[in-house]
C-alpha positions in Angstrom: 90.0 83.0 93.2 90.0 83.5 96.9 88.7 87.0 96.5 85.6 85.9 94.6 85.0 83.0 96.9 84.9 85.5 99.8 82.5 87.8 97.8 80.1 84.9 97.1 80.1 83.7 100.7 79.5 87.2 102.1 76.8 87.9 99.5 75.0 84.7 100.3 75.1 85.4 104.0 73.7 88.9 103.4 70.9 87.6 101.3 70.0 85.0 103.9 70.0 87.6 106.6 67.5 89.7 104.7 65.3 87.0 103.2 65.0 84.6 106.2 62.7 86.9 108.2 60.6 87.5 105.1 59.9 83.8 104.3 59.7 82.9 108.0 56.9 85.5 108.6 53.9 83.5 107.2 54.9 80.5 109.3 55.1 82.5 112.6 51.7 84.1 111.8 49.7 81.0 111.2 46.7 82.2 113.3 46.8 85.6 111.7 46.3 84.0 108.3 42.8 83.3 109.3 42.0 87.0 109.3 42.8 87.4 105.7 39.1 87.6 104.9 38.3 89.9 107.8 36.5 92.3 105.6 33.8 89.6 105.0 33.4 89.1 108.8 33.0 92.9 109.3 30.1 93.0 106.7 28.4 90.1 108.5 28.6 91.9 111.9 27.2 95.0 110.3 24.2 93.1 109.1 23.6 91.5 112.5 23.8 94.9 114.3 21.5 96.5 111.7 19.0 93.7 112.2 19.1 94.3 116.0 18.4 98.0 115.4 15.4 97.2 113.2 14.1 94.8 115.8 14.4 97.4 118.6 12.7 100.0 116.4 9.8 97.7 115.7 9.4 96.8 119.3 9.4 100.4 120.3 12.5 100.1 122.4 14.1 103.1 120.5 12.7 106.2 118.8 13.1 106.8 115.1 15.7 109.6 115.6 17.8 107.3 117.9 17.5 104.6 115.2 18.8 106.9 112.5 21.8 108.0 114.7 22.8 104.5 115.7 22.6 103.3 112.1 24.9 106.1 110.9 27.4 105.3 113.7 27.3 101.6 112.7 28.1 102.6 109.1 31.0 104.8 110.1 32.4 101.9 112.1 32.3 99.6 109.1 34.0 102.2 106.8 36.7 102.8 109.4 37.5 99.1 109.8 37.6 98.6 106.0 40.1 101.5 105.5 42.4 100.0 108.1 42.3 96.7 106.3 43.3 98.2 103.0 46.3 100.0 104.6 47.6 96.7 106.0 47.1 95.0 102.6 49.2 97.7 100.8 52.1 97.3 103.3 52.3 93.5 102.7 53.4 94.2 99.2 56.9 95.4 100.5 58.1 91.8 100.5 59.0 92.0 96.8 61.0 95.2 97.5 63.0 93.5 100.2 63.7 90.5 98.0 65.0 92.9 95.3 67.2 94.7 97.9 68.6 91.4 99.1 69.7 90.5 95.5 70.9 93.8 94.3 72.7 95.1 97.4 75.6 92.5 97.3 76.0 93.1 93.5 76.1 96.8 94.1 78.6 96.4 96.9 80.9 94.3 94.7 80.6 96.9 91.9 81.5 99.8 94.2 84.3 97.8 95.8 85.8 97.1 92.4 85.7 100.8 91.6 86.8 102.3 94.9 88.0 99.5 97.1 91.4 97.8 97.4 90.9 95.1 94.8 93.6 96.5 92.6 96.1 96.5 95.5 95.2 92.9 96.2 95.9 91.9 92.5 99.3 93.5 92.6 100.1 91.8 95.9 99.2 88.5 94.4 101.5 89.0 91.4 104.4 90.0 93.6 103.8 87.1 95.9 103.9 84.8 92.9 107.3 86.4 92.0 108.6 85.6 95.5 107.3 82.1 95.5 108.7 81.3 92.0 111.6 83.7 91.3 112.4 84.2 87.6 115.8 82.9 86.6 115.6 83.9 82.9 115.2 87.3 81.3 112.1 86.1 79.5 110.4 85.0 82.6 111.3 88.2 84.4 110.0 90.4 81.6 106.7 88.5 81.4 106.2 88.9 85.2 107.2 92.5 85.2 104.9 93.4 82.2 101.9 91.8 84.0 102.8 93.7 87.2 103.1 97.0 85.3 99.7 96.5 83.7 98.1 96.1 87.1 100.0 99.1 88.5 99.0 101.4 85.6 95.4 100.4 86.1 95.6 101.1 89.8 97.1 104.5 89.2 94.2 105.4 87.0 91.9 104.7 89.9 94.1 106.3 92.5 96.7 108.7 91.0 97.8 109.8 94.4 99.0 106.4 95.4 102.8 107.2 95.6 103.8 103.7 96.5 102.3 102.4 93.3 104.0 105.2 91.3 107.4 104.3 92.8 106.8 100.6 91.9 105.9 101.8 88.4 109.2 103.7 88.2 111.4 100.8 89.4 109.9 98.2 87.2 109.9 100.4 84.2 113.6 100.9 84.7 113.9 97.1 84.8 112.2 96.8 81.4 114.4 99.7 80.0 111.3 101.9 79.6 113.2 104.9 80.7 110.7 107.5 79.6 108.0 106.0 81.9 110.4 105.6 84.7 111.6 109.2 84.4 108.1 110.5 84.3 107.2 108.6 87.4 110.3 109.8 89.4 109.5 113.4 88.4 105.9 112.9 89.7 107.3 111.6 93.0 109.6 114.6 93.2 106.7 116.9 92.8 105.2 115.3 95.9 108.5 115.4 97.9 110.7 118.1 96.4 114.4 117.7 97.1 114.1 114.0 98.1 117.7 112.6 97.9 116.5 109.1 97.0 114.1 110.2 94.2 116.7 112.8 92.9 119.5 110.2 92.6 117.2 107.7 91.0 116.0 110.3 88.5 119.6 111.2 87.8 120.5 107.6 87.2 117.5 107.1 84.9 118.4 110.2 82.9 122.1 109.1 82.7 121.2 105.6 81.4 118.6 107.0 78.9 121.2 109.4 77.6 123.7 106.7 76.8 125.7 107.2 80.0 126.2 110.9 79.3 126.2 113.6 82.0 123.8 116.2 81.0 122.9 119.4 82.9 119.7 117.8 84.2 121.7 114.7 85.4 124.2 117.0 87.2 121.4 119.0 88.8 119.6 116.1 90.3 122.9 114.5 91.4 123.8 117.7 93.2 120.4 117.8 94.9 120.9 114.2 96.1 124.4 114.6 97.4 123.6 117.8 99.2 120.6 116.2 100.9 122.3 113.0 101.7 126.1 113.5 101.8 126.8 109.9 102.7 124.6 108.1 100.3 126.8 105.8 98.3 124.9 106.1 95.0 125.0 109.9 95.3 128.7 110.0 96.0 129.5 107.6 93.1 127.3 109.6 90.7 128.8 112.9 91.9 132.2 111.6 91.1 131.1 110.8 87.6 129.6 114.3 87.2 132.8 116.0 88.5 135.0 113.8 86.3 132.9 114.7 83.2 133.2 118.4 84.1 137.0 118.0 84.4 136.7 118.8 88.1 139.2 116.0 88.9 139.9 117.2 92.5 136.2 116.8 93.5 135.9 113.6 91.6 138.7 112.1 93.7 137.0 113.5 96.9 133.6 112.0 96.1 135.0 108.6 95.2 137.2 108.5 98.3 134.1 109.2 100.4 132.2 106.4 98.6 135.1 104.0 99.0 135.2 104.7 102.8 131.9 102.8 103.0 133.4 99.6 101.5 135.7 96.9 102.6 139.2 98.2 101.6 140.0 94.7 100.2 136.8 94.2 98.2 136.8 94.4 94.4 134.4 97.3 94.6 136.9 99.3 96.6 139.6 98.3 94.1 137.4 99.5 91.2 137.0 102.8 92.9 140.8 102.9 93.5 141.2 102.6 89.8 138.8 105.4 89.2 140.4 107.6 91.8 143.9 107.0 90.3 142.5 107.8 86.8 141.0 111.1 88.0 144.2 112.0 89.9 146.3 111.3 86.8 143.9 113.4 84.6 144.2 116.2 87.1 147.9 116.2 87.0 148.0 115.9 83.2 145.5 118.8 83.0 147.6 121.0 85.2 150.7 120.1 83.3 149.0 120.7 80.0 147.7 124.1 81.1 151.1 125.1 82.3 152.5 124.0 78.9 149.7 125.8 77.0 148.5 122.5 75.6 145.5 120.7 77.2 144.5 118.6 74.3 145.6 115.2 75.6 144.2 115.8 79.0 140.8 116.9 77.6 140.6 113.8 75.4 141.4 111.6 78.4 138.8 113.3 80.5 135.9 112.3 78.2 136.3 108.6 78.9 134.4 107.7 82.0 136.1 105.2 84.4 134.7 101.7 84.7 133.4 101.4 88.3 131.7 98.1 88.8 131.1 96.1 92.0 131.5 92.3 92.2 133.3 89.4 93.8 134.6 85.9 93.1 132.8 82.9 94.6 134.3 79.5 94.9 131.6 76.9 94.1 132.2 73.2 94.8 130.3 69.9 95.4 130.1 68.2 98.8 132.3 65.1 99.2 130.4 62.0 98.0 127.6 63.9 96.2 126.8 62.1 93.0 125.6 64.2 90.1 125.6 63.8 86.3 128.4 65.9 84.7 125.9 67.3 82.3 123.5 68.6 84.9 123.0 72.4 84.8 124.4 74.5 87.7 123.0 78.0 88.4 125.0 80.4 90.5 123.2 83.6 91.4 122.9 86.4 94.0 119.6 87.7 95.1 118.3 90.0 97.9 118.4 88.5 101.3 114.9 90.0 102.0 112.3 91.1 99.5 111.9 90.1 95.9 113.8 86.9 95.0 114.7 87.8 91.4 118.4 87.1 90.7 120.4 90.3 90.7 123.4 88.5 89.0 123.4 85.0 87.6 125.9 82.6 85.9 125.3 79.2 84.3 127.5 76.2 83.9 127.5 72.4 84.3 128.6 70.0 87.1 131.6 69.0 85.0 132.9 72.6 85.4 133.0 72.3 89.2 134.9 73.2 91.3 135.1 76.6 89.8 135.6 80.2 90.9 132.6 82.1 89.6 132.6 85.9 89.0 129.4 87.8 89.9 129.3 91.5 89.6 126.9 94.4 88.8 127.5 94.1 85.0 125.6 90.7 85.2 122.3 92.2 86.2 119.2 90.8 84.4 117.8 94.3 84.0 119.1 97.8 84.5 118.6 99.2 87.9 118.2 95.7 89.4 121.8 94.7 90.1 123.5 93.6 93.3 124.1 97.2 94.5 120.4 97.7 95.0 120.3 95.2 97.9 121.6 95.9 101.4 122.2 92.2 102.0 122.6 89.4 99.6 121.9 85.7 99.5 124.2 83.6 97.3 122.8 80.4 95.8 124.5 77.5 93.9 122.0 74.9 92.6 122.2 71.8 90.5 119.1 71.5 88.3 118.3 68.0 87.2 115.8 69.2 84.7 117.9 72.0 83.4 115.2 74.5 84.2 115.8 77.6 86.3 112.8 77.1 88.6 113.8 75.0 91.7 112.3 71.5 91.7 112.2 68.5 94.0 115.4 66.5 93.6 117.7 69.5 92.9 120.8 70.0 95.0 121.9 73.4 96.3 124.1 75.3 98.7 123.4 78.8 100.1 125.3 81.6 101.8 123.9 84.6 103.5 123.3 87.2 104.5 126.3 88.8 103.0 127.1 92.5 102.2 128.5 93.5 98.9 132.1 94.8 99.2 132.8 93.3 102.7 135.3 90.6 101.9 132.8 88.1 100.5 135.0 87.4 97.5 136.9 85.1 99.8 133.8 83.0 100.6 132.8 79.7 99.0 129.6 77.7 98.5 129.4 74.0 98.9 126.4 72.3 97.3 125.2 69.9 100.1 121.4 70.1 100.5 118.8 68.2 98.5 115.5 70.0 97.8 112.6 67.8 99.0 
């Protein structure tokens, strides 16, 4: 709405700028209006001069040949003045053309702006701003918002196919809606623009991995290798490289990759503990494989190697009410984690009632509302515990909540707690 209001205001100002001098002109030329019939005055003057010539000829003041020459000169003067008047009259008709320009120019400008301007970017910005102002706390609301955004992004890419920021947004949100084909196509387009990009390579590998039912294919392995070679300390690349190595029964390298990934986490965090389990599983598989090979029987080790370890990242959060806070036992409580900065969509969420409090709530990467949008995608997290009087996920006046942040996943935040103390005005 604000966009079209601005268009109308600018269009009106432009029309006034063009039309005001046109309609003001007759007022400022009041005296000149008396000369509209100047052609009649010229004819009268001609007759007067001709009468004077005839009188001078009759009185003998001039000869006949002088009379004829002066008469011809007088006629030429009349013709010249009449031609000048006609030219001025034709020019005065340009007023209609200027009025037409004043009306059509703003309309043409709006049309061209819609075709070539940044209106599409503005629409996308408005949708994302609405997401930040009213974050979705249900899968249905998130999907509806994401579908609306994707429609706007696809439309914008038809106008500007080289807008790489829009294409990246298309890939990320397509992953969130489990449209893996569209996400993979978008990541591949981005890799064409920036070949060998570690970020795009690992995201493409993850998308292929998920679409293939969590199976490591040669294509997944290729893009994972590109990512880890380009960014040897990227956590996602190390974690995925461990899975690829484990799948290929390269247990030694699987242990190496996961150990390097674990080095980036708090040793006491649950994420580090999950990686510890994966490392131990790979180490045992390696020992079993070597033993089986030495015994001439590798069947058991091979069967064990096909089962990918469960590597998740999460933490426990102690949620409690402030002393003296009165709330109905049936009121709904939402506990969720979201990015400290950026989009406010929950990356993990749990639901309970006030009667359940105090309670230790588990939040981890398996509780994501959509694939590719879990807690591991945020550098810093904000943790929220909120009592909803209406039972709806959207914050409303009168709700109570507690917040904690910024916190970093895997850095001891499992020992933290949230106390619900603040009332939303």
